[in-house]
C-alpha positions as CSV (number, residue, x, y, z in Angstrom):
1,M,11.7,19.6,13.7
2,T,7.9,17.6,13.7
3,G,7.0,15.0,11.5
4,Y,4.0,14.5,9.2
5,L,2.7,12.3,6.3
6,T,1.2,13.4,2.9
7,T,0.5,12.0,-0.4
8,H,-0.3,12.9,-4.2
9,V,-1.9,10.5,-6.6
10,L,-1.5,11.1,-10.1
11,D,-3.3,9.1,-12.7
12,T,-0.7,8.8,-15.6
13,A,-3.3,7.1,-18.1
14,R,-5.1,10.4,-17.9
15,G,-2.5,12.7,-17.5
16,C,-4.0,14.2,-14.2
17,P,-4.8,14.1,-10.7
18,A,-6.7,11.1,-9.2
19,K,-9.5,12.9,-7.5
20,G,-11.7,10.8,-5.2
21,L,-9.4,7.8,-4.6
22,K,-10.0,6.5,-1.0
23,I,-7.0,6.0,1.0
24,D,-6.6,4.3,4.4
25,L,-3.7,4.6,6.9
26,Y,-2.7,1.9,9.1
27,R,0.1,1.8,11.8
28,I,1.9,-1.6,12.0
29,E,2.5,-2.9,15.6
30,D,3.9,-6.3,16.1
31,A,1.9,-8.2,13.6
32,R,-1.2,-5.8,13.8
33,R,-2.7,-3.5,11.5
34,I,-4.2,-0.7,13.4
35,H,-6.6,1.7,11.0
36,L,-6.0,5.0,11.9
37,K,-8.1,7.3,9.4
38,T,-9.6,7.0,5.9
39,L,-9.1,9.9,3.3
40,V,-10.3,10.7,-0.2
41,T,-8.3,12.9,-2.6
42,N,-9.4,16.2,-3.7
43,D,-9.5,17.8,-7.1
44,D,-5.4,17.9,-6.8
45,G,-5.0,14.3,-6.0
46,R,-4.0,15.2,-2.8
47,T,-5.9,14.9,0.7
48,D,-7.7,18.2,2.3
49,E,-5.5,17.4,5.5
50,Q,-2.1,15.8,6.3
51,I,-2.4,12.0,6.4
52,L,-0.6,12.2,9.6
53,P,-0.4,15.6,11.1
54,S,2.6,16.6,13.2
55,D,0.6,16.1,16.5
56,Q,-0.2,12.7,15.7
57,F,3.3,11.7,14.5
58,A,5.0,8.5,15.5
59,T,8.0,7.0,14.2
60,G,7.2,3.2,13.2
61,I,5.9,1.0,10.4
62,Y,2.9,2.3,8.6
63,E,0.8,1.2,5.5
64,L,-1.3,3.0,3.1
65,L,-3.9,1.4,1.2
66,F,-4.7,3.0,-1.9
67,H,-8.4,1.8,-3.5
68,A,-7.3,2.1,-6.8
69,G,-10.1,-0.4,-8.3
70,D,-12.8,1.8,-6.8
71,Y,-11.2,4.7,-8.3
72,L,-10.9,3.1,-11.7
73,D,-14.5,2.0,-11.7
74,A,-15.7,5.7,-10.8
75,I,-14.0,7.2,-13.8
76,G,-15.3,4.6,-16.1
77,T,-12.2,2.8,-17.0
78,P,-13.4,-0.4,-18.8
79,P,-13.8,-3.2,-16.2
80,E,-11.8,-6.4,-16.0
81,T,-13.1,-9.3,-13.8
82,P,-11.0,-9.4,-11.4
83,R,-9.3,-6.1,-12.1
84,F,-5.4,-6.2,-12.3
85,L,-5.1,-3.5,-9.8
86,D,-7.5,-3.3,-6.9
87,V,-6.2,-2.3,-3.5
88,I,-2.5,-1.2,-3.6
89,P,-0.7,-1.3,0.0
90,L,2.3,0.6,0.6
91,R,4.2,-0.6,3.6
92,F,7.1,2.0,4.8
93,G,8.8,3.0,7.7
94,M,9.1,6.6,9.4
95,S,12.3,6.6,11.2
96,E,12.5,10.4,12.2
97,A,10.6,13.3,12.7
98,S,10.5,14.5,9.2
99,H,8.0,15.3,6.2
100,Y,7.4,11.8,4.5
101,H,5.7,12.2,1.2
102,V,4.6,9.2,-0.2
103,P,3.2,10.0,-3.8
104,L,1.4,7.1,-6.2
105,L,1.4,7.2,-10.1
106,L,-1.4,5.2,-10.8
107,S,-2.7,3.7,-14.1
108,P,-4.9,0.8,-14.7
109,F,-1.7,-1.7,-15.4
110,G,0.9,-0.3,-13.1
111,Y,2.0,2.0,-10.2
112,S,4.9,3.2,-8.8
113,T,6.0,5.4,-5.7
114,Y,8.9,7.0,-4.1
115,R,9.8,8.9,-1.0
116,G,8.9,12.5,-2.2
117,S,9.5,16.0,-0.7
């Protein structure tokens, strides 16, 4: 089995997928964050390609940065200064060659995540 990484972002305040949300992927090595790629969610709140496809997969520590503040601005959520949620970092480990699915359930004042399938 080969490993790969996906996500799905849902806007729980509006009850719909979070379209147009920018996501950065980093690999953590020692104390360094190495930027691997930037993606944007599509109409379904997913990325058009796997965040980390099987041909690039390696076990280790990774971080996804979800640019929630920019998304909330773009959809017209009333602004705050500063926003309660702006950039949401999720750091997680991938210990085996498997499908890792890291969804984000988002609202202007909270979020949750889990290891999905």
